[in-house]
N, C-alpha and C positions, 0 to 999 in steps of 0.2 A: 405855155405857160413859161414865167418865169421867174426868181425867184427875187425879191425887196427887200434890200434894206431898210430896216425902218429903227428910227430914235425913238424909243419909249418916254415918258413926262418922270421916268429917275433914270436917265439920259444912258441907257445901256441899251447896244444894238441889239438889232431883237432881228429875225431870216422870215420872210410869209415866201406865199407862195400862192399867184393869184399869174388867175388866165388871161383869156383874149381877149374878155371886154373886164380886166382889170376889175377880177372878182376875186372873192379871198377861197382859200380851198380848205373851206377851215376841223376840214378833220385833221390836213398835214397839219394849218395853227395851230392845232391844239397840240398835238403831237411836242413840237417842235418849239412850243412855251413846253412842255414840260421836260425837256432832256434841262429848256433854260434851268429848268426851278431845282433838279437834280445837280445841278454844280455841270451839266459840259462845260466842254472847253468851247470860243465862240467859234475859231475850226471846225473843230467836230458839227460844232450846228450849222455851219454853212456850207461845209458837204453833205450834210445829211440830206439839207434842203437840196442845194442842186441834184443830185441823189433820187429828192425824189418830184421836185420840177421831172426829171426826165422819165421816170416813172407812170407820174400822172398825162404826161406827153402822149406815150405809146398808149395811154390807155382808151387816151383823148381820139386819135389816130386810130383806133383796133374798134370802137363805137363800145368802150365795156366798162363794167362799172365797180369802183373798188373794191365792191363790196363782197363782191362773185365771183372775185376773177381762182380761174381754175388752176394745177402746176402746169396745167398744157400754155397756162397766159405767162404766167410764170418764163419758163421752157421758148415763150415766142420773145419774151423782152429781154432774155437775153439774148435772144439773138438779133435784134434792132438794137441791141449796146452794141452788139461786132462789125454792121451794117453802117453803112459809109456813109450810106442817102438817108438816113435817116431814114427812116421807112422800109417797112417789108414787102411791098407795091414794086418798090425795085430790087430785083436779084440780079449782080456784077454776074454778066458770060462767063470770065476772066476770071482766076483770082485775084483777089487783092490785099490789102493789107490793112486788120479790121479798126473800125476806126476808136476803137480806146484800150486799152492791157485785160489782162486776164484780171491782174492789182484792181484795177479801175474797175471792170464789171464788177467784178467781189465786193470791192467796197459799195457799191449803191441796190446792189441782194442785199449784201446787213443789213445796208438803211430802209430799206425797203421791208424785210424781216424784222427789227426792230419796230417801225409801223404794224405791222400787224399781230406785232403779241403784246403792246400797250393796246391795241383795240381793241384785242378779245382778253386781256385781264382786265379794262377799263368794262367790258359789256359784262362780262363776270361777276364782276363789284355791282354792278347795275341789276344785273341777275337778283344774286344774295337781298340785296334792297326790297325790289321787290316783290321775289317771293317771301321773303317774312314779312311781307305788308301782307301780303294777299293770304297768306293763314292766317295771318291774327283776325281781318274782316272774316273771317271762315269759320269762325268759331274758336281756335286754337287757344290751348289755354296756355298765360302768360309762362309755363314754366315749361313746359313743351319748346314751346320757339328759344326758351335760352337754350334747352340738349341741343338743337335742330342748332341753334347758332353756333355749338362748345363754346359759349360765356360761363363765369361763374357767376356773374350777375345778372338778374332777372331786368334793372335796370340798364347796361350795357347796352341791354339787346332790343331795347328800349328806344332810348336814345339816340340809338345811329341807324339804326337797321326801320324803326318800325316809324313808318310814315305815312300821318291822313292824307285822305287825297281833296283833292280841292272840292268835289262836292260835300265829303262829312263835312266838313271845315262849314261850308255854311250852310251845310242844316244844324252842323253844331250850336254856329248863331242866332240862326232863327228860332231854331229849340229854348238860348239864353233867352234870348229878344218877348220870346214868349210867356217867359216864365216871370221875366220883370215886369210885363205889363202885370198882369195876373200879379203880382205881388204889392205894386205900387198902390193904396188904398184909391178911393173914384173922389173924385171933385166935388159932389153930393154927399158922401158920409167924412168929410173934413168936419 
């Protein structure tokens, strides 16, 4: 994993993380884009990108999926950060100076915790959208959906949180096309 500095079309410097094949690590790219959007300083973005690059390197070495790490995996990451050999498979026989200071390790953990907080909030927000859409699809009355969402206006609930699926849109379009065909006068009636 490596941090890559890029220049956007509006001439701003951003940071992304790419793997050994040059593929973007999309969840991290989205998180860094979010941090940029909320006004984090460029040095903060660079530090977070570096910390997350270290984290995803650790995950790759340990064959772990970022979406299902445990507390033990996080403890392993801390040990990995301390280890000067950048691998948990190589452990020193004699005491050695740790590779990073405790301050640097805490900074890495802060970046990783922020990344997971972002993922959790985004996931919870997406769940709110999908759950209200599902409830509407299963016949919940609009006023119940409004109450469930905690809104004062039904229009807010429907405009922001209830979304038709692609299949529902297709079916509605087909019904509309059928109605249009039925309402048009036939050629022989003219």
